[in-house]
N, C-alpha and C positions, 0 to 999 in steps of 0.2 A: 606479488613478488616473484621474480624469476628464480627458479631453482636449479637450473641446468642451462649451459651456453647453447644457443640455437645456431644453427648455420648462418653465416654471414656472406653473401656473396661479395666478390672483389669488385671495384669500381668498373673494371671491365666488362664484368657480367651484366652490369647495370646498364650498360649502354642501349640507346634507343629502346628502353623499355617502354610498353603502353600499359597504363592501367585501365583495365576493361571494366572495372566497378564504376560505372557512372553513377549507380545507386549509393550515394555517399553514405546515408544513414543506415544501419543494418537493424535486423530483428535480434541479433545476439551479440554480446559484447566480445571483443577481441581480446583473447588471453595470451599473455606473454609467454606462452609456453608453459604455464603453471598448471592448469587444469584442463579437463576435457571439456571444450566447448559444448553448449547445447546443440543438438542436431538441427537441420533444416528440412522442410519438406520440398522436394523438387519434382517437378514434372517437365521434363526436357526431352523433346523429341529429337531424332536423328536429323542432323544439320551440320553446317560448317563448325568446325571445332572453335573457332574464334567466337561465333555467336553463342555457342553453349556456354564457354568460359565467361562470356560477358553477363550471360542470364544468370549464371551461378554467382558471380560476384554481386549483381543487383540484387538478388534475392537474400543472400547472406549478409551483405554489408561488409566483406572482407576484400582487402587488395588482393588482387591477382595480376602479377606483372608477366609480362611476355613480349618477344620480339615478333613482328609480323612476319618476317623472313623465316624465322624458326618454325612458325605454325604452319605457312604456306597454305596449301589447299586442303589440308587434312580435315577430315569429317569425324564427327563424335558420334557414338551410338545413343540410343535413347537411355535415359536414366529416370526412374522414377522411385519415390520412396522417401521415407524419412531417414536421414543418415547425416553424418559429421560432414563439413566441408571438404575436408581432406579426403575421405572416401568417396564423395561425389566426384571430385577433381580426379580422383585416380581411375574412376570408372571411365570418366570422359577421354582420359589419355591412354586408355587399354590399347595395346597394338601400335601406338603410335610413335613408340620410342622415346616418348618425352615422359618426365616425371615431374611431380609438385614438390619444392623444397620449402619447408615453414621458415618463416621469417620471425625475426625478433619482435616485430611490432603486431604479429598474429596475422600476417598476409602470407601469400605463397607465391615463389618465383618458379616459372615454368622453365625448365632446363633441358637440353639435348642428352644424348647418350654421355655418360660418364661425365656429366656437369660441363659439357662444351658451352662456351658462351656465346650468346647471341652478339651479332656485330662486334667482333673483338676488336676492330680499329677504331671504334668511337672513342672520342676522348673521354676521359674520367670527369672532368669539370663538366662537360655536357651530359654525362650520364647522371651525375649528382644533381644537376639543374631540373632535369626531366623528373627524377625520382621525387624529389623536394615538392615539385609543383603537384603531382598527382597523389601524394600521400599527405600533404599539409593539412588538409580539411579532415581527413579521416583521423589523423591523430589528435587534432584539436576536439573533434566530436567525442572522443572516448573520454575526454576530460570534462566536457561541458555537463550542465545539470540535466541535460536530456537530449536525445536525437529522435528524429521522425522518420521512420522507415517509407520507402516510396510505395510499398504495396499494401498500405492500410487501406480499409474501407470505411473507418471512423476515426474521427481525431484521437491521435495516440501519441504518448511521449514515452520514451524508453530511458531509463536512467541505468547507465552501464556501470560495471564493476570498478573501472578506473575512477569514475567520479566518486563513488561510495569510499574507495580506499583513500582516496585524496584529500576529501573534504569533510567525512563524518566520522567522528570519533568512535571507535570500535564498540564503546558501550551504549551508543545511541538507540533510542526506540525509532520505529519506523516514520513516526511524524516528522523527524528531524531530516529524514532521507528525502521526502516527497514535496517540502515546502516551497521549493523554488519552481514548481511545476506550474503551466498555465491553468488558470481558473481554480488553482487550489489554494485555501488558506488554512493553515493550522498554527496553533499557539499553545505553547507550554509554559505556564507561569512560573514553575519550579526550576527551569534551566533547560538548556537544548537538549532534546531527547531524554529528560529525566523524568520520573514519575510519569503521569499519564496526562496525555493531550486533552486539553479541556475542550478544544475544538477542532474539527477537521472538516472542512467544507468543500465540495466539489460542484462548482457551477451554482452554489446555493443549497444543493443537496446535502443534508447533514448525515453524520454516522448513523448508519441504520437504514438509510435510503439509497446505499450503493453497496456494491459487491466488494467484498475481499475473498482473495483467494491464496492458497499456499501450494506451490508446484501444480496450479491447476485445480485444486480441490476448495469448494466454497466452505466458508466457516463464518459464524456470528452467534452473538448471545441469544438464549431461547426467549427472552422477554420481547425485545424489539430489534434484534440482528445487529446491535452496536458492538463495537471492539474496545476493549481495555489496552491501549496501545503499550503500557508498561508490562504487560504479560504476554507480549507477542515477541517476535524475533529481534534479537538485536543486529545491527547493522554488519557486524563481522560474519554473521551467519548466512548472508545474502550476497548471490552472484549479480542480480539485476532486479529492478521493479519495472512493471508496465502499466501505465495509467491510461485506461481507455475511457474516453470522455462520451459515453453512450452506452445503450443496452446490450451492444454486441450483435452477433449474428444467433442463429438457432443454436449452434454447438456451444453458446457461452451458458453456462450452468450457474445456478444462484438463486436464492430466495429474494434477492435485493438487486436484480439487474436494472431496476428502476432509474438509478442516477449515473451508472457507470460500473467500472470495475477497477480496482487497484491489486495487481497481481505480484505476489511475491515469489522469487524463484530462489531456492536453496543453494549454497555454493557446490561446487563440483570438486570431487577429490582431485588431489594433483597427480600429475603424472608420474612423478618420481617421489621416493621416501624423503621426508622432511619433517623437522620439528620446529614450530614457529611460536615462540613465546611473545607476548605483546601487552602492553601496559599503558594507563593513562594516569596522570596526576594534575590537579589543577584547582579552579575556583571551587568555592563553597566546601572545602577539604574533601575533594572528591578523589577516591582512589579506586584503582580497578587493575585487574591482571587477569591474563587468561593464557591458554596455550592451544596451539593447533597442531594436531599430530597426523600427518598423511603418510599411508602406507605405501604409495606408489601401487604399481600393478602388481598383484600376487596371485597365488593359485585360488584365493578366497574372494578376489575381487579388488577393487580400488577402494579404499576406505579413507575416510576423514573422522576424527573426534576433535570437537572444539569445546572446550570448557571455558568458564569466564565467571568472575565474581565482582562485584562493584558495591562500594559504599560512598555515600555523600550526605552532606547536612541540608543540600539543597538551598536555592535561592531564597525560598520564603522561611521566615523564622519558625522553628518548630516542626520543619517538614522533612525530617531525616528520612533516608532510604536505603535498603540493602537490597540486592538483587544478585541471583545466582543463575545461570544459564548453561545449557548443555546441548549439544548438536552430534548426532552421530548418522553417518551415511554410508552405505557400501553399494557400489555398484559393480553387478555380476555379469560377465558376458558368458552366457549358457550355450550360445552358439553363433553361428556367423550372423544370424538375423534375429537373435533373441538375448534380450536384456532383462535382468532381474534387478530391482533397486529397492533398499531396505533403508528407511529413515525413521529417526526418532528424534524429537526435541523435548526438552523439559525447561520449565522456567518457574522460579519462585521469587516472589518480591514482597518484601516487609515495608511498611511506610507508614507515616502521619499523614492524613488526608485533611487538607484545606477546603473551605467552601467559598472563598472570596472574601472580600472585605468592604466596609462601607467607605465613602470618601472621607468622612469623619476619622475613621480608624486610620486610613492612609496618611492623613494630616497629623495625627497624633503620635503614631508609631513609626512612621516612615514607609517608603515606598515597596519594601520587601516584606510588609507585615502579613503573616499567613495565620498562625497560631500563637497563643500567649503562654506564659510560664506560672501563671496564677491558678493554684488547685482550686480557688473557691469560685472560679469562673467556667461557664461552659466552652470557652475559648481555649481552656488548658489541654496543651498537646497531647498529654498523656491519656487523656480521655477519648483520643480519635484514631487508634491504630488500626491499619488495614493489612490482610494478608491475601495476595493473590498467588494461587497455582495454576499452571497450564500445562499442557502436553499435546503434542501431535506426531502420531506415527502413521505410516503407511508402508504396504508392500506393492510394488509396481510391476507388472510384467508388460514388456512390450515384445511383439514378434511378428515376423511375416509369414502368414498361412500360407500365401501364394504369390507369384512374382506380381500379381495385381492387387492382392489383398494383406493389408496389414491390422494388427489388432492390439489394443492396449487396454489394460484392466487395472484400476488402483482400489485396492482394500484398505480402508483408513479407519481410525478412530482419533477424535481428540476430545479433550476435556479442559473444564476451567472450574476453579473453586474460588469464592470470595468469601472471607470471614472478616468480619469488622465489628467494633464497638464505636459509637460515636454519641456525642452529645446530642440533644434536641436541635441545637443550633450552635455549630461550631464557630460561627462568626460572632456570636454575643459574648460582649465583654460587660455587660450590665449585671450585677447582681440581683437585681429586682426580677430577672426573668427567670430565676431559679425555683425550685420548689417542686416536690414530690409528693403526691397523695396515693396512699395505698387503700384498696378496697377489699373486702372479703370475697370469698367465691359466689356469695348470693348478691354481690354489688352493693353491700352496705361500706360507707366510709369509714375507714378506721382510723387514719392519723394523716397528718400533713407535716412534712420537714421543710420549712421555708428556704433553708439554706442549702439543702441537697442538690445535686446535679443530676437533672433528668437526662435520659438517654435511652439507647436501644442497642440490642445485639442482634445482628442479622448474618445469615449465611445464604448464599446462592451458589449453585452448583448444577453443571449439567455435563453429559457425555453424548458425543455423537458416534454412531456407528454407520459407515456408508461404502458406497462403491460406485466409481465411475467407470463405465464401459464404453469402448469406442471402436468402431470398425471404419476404415477407410478403403474404399475399392477405387482402383484407378480404371478410367475408361478412355477410348481416343480423344474425346472431347472435354474430359474434366474428372473430377473427383466426387464420388458419393460419398458423405459422411453420415453413419447412423451410430445412435448411441443412446444411453440413459444414465442419469444421476439419481441415486436412490439413498435416502438418508433418514435415519430414526435418531431423534434427539429425546434423551431422558433428562428433565430438569425437575429440580427440588429446591425451593427457596422459602424461608420463613424468617419472621423478625418478631421480637417481643421487648416490651419496655423494660428498663433497668434503672436501679439507683445507683449511679457511678460513684457517689460518695460512700456507699456502703458495699462496696466489693462487686458492684455489678449484680446484685441480686434483682431476680425478677419482681416487676412491680404489677401486680392485678390490677385491672381497670373498672370501669363501671359494669361490665359485661362479666365480671368475674374472672377474666382470663387476661394474662399478661401479653398475649399474642396480638400482634396487629394484623399479620395474615399468616396462614400456612397453607402453601400451594404445591400440588405437584401436577405436572403436565406432561404430556408425550405428544411429540411432534413428528409427523411423517410427511416426507417430501418425496414425490417421483416426477423425474422430468426427463421423457422421452423426446427424441428430436430426429428430424431428417434434414439434411443439407445438401446441395449440389454446388460444388466450385467449378464453374463451368468457364471453360477458355473457347470463347466463340471465335476469336480471331487473335493473331498474335499481339501481345501486350495487354489483352482486355481479360479481367477476371469478372464474373458476375456470380453472386452468392444468393440464390433465393432459398429460403428454408422455412420450416414450421416446427415450433416447440409446444409442447402442453405441459403447463404446470399444474401440479396437484399437490395442495397442501393441506394436511388435516391436523387439528388440534384437540387432544382430549384434555379436557381441563377439570382437574379435582381439587378443590379447596375446602379443606375443613373449617377454615376462617378466610373468607375472601377479603381482598384489599378493599376499602372504601366502604362496603356494606357491613363487614364483620359477621356474615352470615355463612353458613356453609353453601357450596354450589357444585353440582356435578354436571358438567355440560360439555358439548362437543359440536364444532363446526367443521365444514369442508369448503376450501376456497379453491377455485380452478380458474384457469386463463389460457386461452390459446394466444400464441405469440408467434405472429408471422413476421418475417422479416425479408428485406431485399437489398442488397448492397452491390456497388460497382466500383471496379478500379480500372482505370485506363491510362496506360503508358503512352503519353502523347508523342513524346520525343525521349531520346537518351537523357536520363535524369530530371524528367519532368513527368509527373503523374497528376491525375485529377481524380476524385472519387466522390461517392454520394450514397446515402443511406436513408431509408425508411424502415423504422423497426417499432415494435411495442414492447415497453419495459413493463415489469411486474414487481410489485411490494407485497409481500404476504403480510396481513393485518397483525398488529402487535398483540400483546397479551392482554393490553388493556381493555380491548374490546369485551373481556369477559368480567372486567371489575367494574362493574355497574349494577344498579338495582334491578334493570331490566336489560338482559342480554338480546339485542336486537340481532338482525341479519344484515352484514355490511357485506359489501363486495370489495375485492382486493383493490388497493390504489393501483393505477396504471399510468403510463406515459404513452404517448405517440411521439416518436422522435424524426425530426427531418434535419439532415444535415449534409453539408457539401463542403468540399475542401480541395486544396491543392498542395502539392509538395515539389520543390525546385531545388535541384542539387547541382552545383557546379563545382570547378575546382577547388575554389577558395571560399565559397559561401554557400549556405544552405537557406532555404526560406520555406514556411509552411503557413497555410492562412485556412481558415474555416468559419462558417457561420451556422449556427443551429437555432432551431425553433422546437421547443418542447411543449407539449400539451398535456398538462398533469390533470387527470380527472379521479373522482371517487374520493376526494379528501375526507379522511375519517376524523370527525369531530364529536365532542359529546354534547349532549341536548337534554333538556327535560320535557318529557312526554305525559300526557294524561292517560292513565290506564283505568278503564272502567271497572268500578268497584274496589279500585286499590288507591287511587290518587295519582299525585304527581312523582314520577320516578325518573332517575337518570339513565341514560342509555348512550350507545353510540350510533352514529348515523354517517351517510355519505353526504358530504354537504360541498358541492362545487368543486373547485379545483384552482390551478395557477397556469400561468404561461412563463415559461423561462426562455429567454432568448439572449444571443449574443454574438460577439466576433472574437476570434482568437488569432494571435498571430505569433509566431516564434522563429528565430533565425540565428545564424552564428555566420561570422565571417572569420576568417584565418588570415591574420595580418602577415605572418611569416615569421622565421626563426623561433618558432614555439608560442608565439603570442596569438591570441584569439579573442575575439568580442562575441558575447552571447547575451540575448534578450528574448523577453516574451512580454505580450500586452494583451490583457483580457478584458473586454467590456461585458459585464454580466448583469442581466435586468430580470428580475423574478418578482411577479406581482400576482396576487389573487385576483381571479376572474372578477369582473365587474366592479373592482374597487382600485383605489390609488395605493393600497397597502403593499408594501414590499415584503416579501418573505424574509423573516428574520436570519440574521448571521450570513448574509448575503452581500458582500461588498460589491459596490458598483463599479469599482476597476481594481484589477490585480496586475502587478507588473514585477518582472524580475530582470536584472540587468547585471553584466559583470565584465571583467577582464580576467583571462585566465592564461597561464604559462606552463608549457611542459615540452621540452624538446625531445623528450625520450632518453636523455643522456644522464639523468639523476635529479636536478632541481626542479621544482614545480612550485606555483602558487595560484591562488584564485582570491580575488575580491568580488564578492556577489552581493547585490542589495535587493531588498523585498519591499514593495510598496502595497500597501493594503487600503483600498478606499473606504469611505464612510459606510455604515450599516446599522441596523436596529436591533436591539437586544430580544425584543418580543414583537409578535405580530398577530396576537389573539388575547382575547379577554372575554369574561362572562358577564352577560348583560343581567338586568334585575328578573329577567324570566327563566335564567339559568341556561341560556343558550351560548354556545360559542360564537363570538362576532369578531371580525377581523379589525385590528387596530395597531398601529405602530407605536411603541413606546422605548425610551432609552436609547437614544441616538448615540452611536460610538463614532467618534472622529477617526480620520486618516491616521495611518502610523507608517514609519519608514525604518528599516534596519538594514545593516549590512555586515556580514561575516567575512573575515580573512582567514585563509588557510595557506600554510607554506610548509615545505619539507624538502627531503632529499632522499632518494633512493640510491644507495651504494650497492653495487653488484660484485660479488666473488671477491670478498676481503679475505686475505690472509690464507686461502686455500680451504678453510674450514667453515665459512659463511658466506652462503649464496646472496643474501639480501640483508641489508641493515638500513631502516627508514626511520630516521627522527622527524617529527612533524609537530606543528603548532596549529591549534584552531582557536581563534577568538571570535566569539558570538557576540552579536549586537556591539559592534566595535565602537560606535559613538554614544554608547551608554544611554539610549533612550528608556524612559520609564513611563511612556504614554499609557493611558487607558486603553486597553485593547480588546476587551469584550465585557459584555454583561453576565453576571454569575448568579442571578436569581434575586430573591427577597428573603430578608430575615423572616423568621416565622413568628415573632411578636410583633405587635404595633408599637410605635414610638411615636413621638413628637413630630407631626407633620407628615408622618407615613402610617395611614391606617392599615395598609396591606403590608408592613414591614419595610424597613429602609433597604433601598436596592444595594446590591452587592456588585463588585467589579473585580475584573483581573487586569493587572498591568503587566507590560513586557518585563521578562526577567533583565536585570542590569547585564552589564558587561560580563563575560566570564572568558577565562584563559585556560586552555587545556593544553598540556605537553604530552604526546604520544610517542611511543618507542616500540618498533616491532624488528624482529630478527628471525632469519630462517637458517637451520642448520641441517645438514652440512651445506 
């Protein structure tokens, strides 16, 4: 949202302008004068000024307009470092008599002294035509679900701020932001971006098998590195999201680089003071409101405070939710080359948690069945409340130690707490499954209450303390990157049986204790790395590197899960991760890239929750990827192919221990092969209209079998029509197709070994989302922006089965392992949003 008018060149000044940004998609979003854009790293040698400006535009993805006659034969000095695009342009123009004027769409116009117009006698009509031809695709890309930078070394999609603002409701969780990306499948049965996503799959890798970062800092649950999306960052807190479909280079930090990285970037403070209230009202009795306060540039830095509260009944019956969120960020310039950033976020959510439903329940109670309202049954919503709390804070210092050396250090902490009570099976609506039996501390049966509701209380909490440190040294042939990520995670989790009919009092079991498990563990990660960004020739970047991953888990269970006996153990997992990647600019606007890299996944906590703690190796991948990016005035297209060899699959097994007998343990058992093709493109029709689409063919099978990895749709596609002419109105109609997949890929044979087998086939689904709105600027002199908008999700109201949710805990007729549970698509929803910025 624009908070101040930007300089607008006259039609005469636009005459014969050239756009030298042949790299159409950028690494950073273009901000319309609202916030300080994220900096870019440049390595420009002394050369003709026109060539330097062209390279800067290609790297940054920003329009830079100039007249050839105005530039003439001027030369530009060498510029190295990480700095804003405006600062980089200013350095290139130093001593030339020219200067860069910011434009309303985020680009720059190069002007002569005192704003003299290049080619003053060119007609206004020709100037407008030239400008439209060269800016139409850039404008369209900022609205698209994602863009692809020319400089990537692995398949990458960048979701820019403009798309998030125009198409995602402010209260939405991160799953709603990323769902249109290539090879990504996410589904949230309680409504778009509400509650927690039950599935997020990236090329078939499930949550916990890929990295998530916030402002470059990795994070994830202590047990298996998964993420509860409803306890993360709402869309209004974010400037952009970058999805890297690969393990990255050596400088990519994280314990789950195995399947890729989804990186979230926090919003930047606005350049000027402003107060922005915003709100949402819509389907499922959803109400949300918030306010963003930007300080502008002050002696204490540039600050933004954003607070929001949301309440909804949810799409599923009995699945209400309340959530409050806060973000504070302050960017302080301590010197010409030194910046200190302070950030903190806080999220608290309360909700009733569903577990899916059987086909019989859907047929009887409706497609939106979640929980029931009968206190005599386990499915009663009041028996299944959950509370989530999370926070994320860091202090980031960036400075230039020498003209050739930069340093960045982020000291951070983040925490997560999940408190919940639930019935033994929240999907169960049969009273015969009830019953609670109490035992004495000596294990003697005391009494059984057949109509009481069995359940449990559980608490899981962890806190991370960590640091990321990075040095970048510039040399004549490239940059040397050296750094380390260090993290300590203190985890505590326990659960005990309760009788929900008697005020959730503890229920001792046969071992005399009500506890099912009581676990403390301490996880330590250290990842040093060394990487070389080598530029052996013009337009080529080669990135060889090496990273060492050290992961140590100290496990202390007073009562271990599964075995119910104490365990104090520790294991250390290590892995060398070499990588090499290359990007070559073949022609202006056309690049090709390739990558070979090893991914790493730290073993989950479950390797300790067996009778015999074996010694397993970390799961790893060897990734091979090639791709190309082509960008022209009105269209862009990118394509890639990948082959991923997944090794050291961790499975449960039964082994014979001499003198003890058969015991359960964890072993490395084979692996899988992931392979596929991905294509993404956009065409700018003109007059603000554009077409966008992506198509992915994903195949993931366990080695030496025909068994497909569960939750891996064979085809994913997104397609849409978008409109935004930059003058106010906008809309988008975007569809998502999800191919068929399987609910399960393994079972246990009669000998207790894990064997691969597909069960519960889920058919394909198709949905469409419609968003439309209008940006009104500078109203009545006291309001710089007013934006009403409408978001309609699942426009055609599909209620198809979308995923497998597990099995009921109790056996039933025809289902000795429990009836299968499923999720459905949430029905059509309509949300009205309104935001305004004062002054």
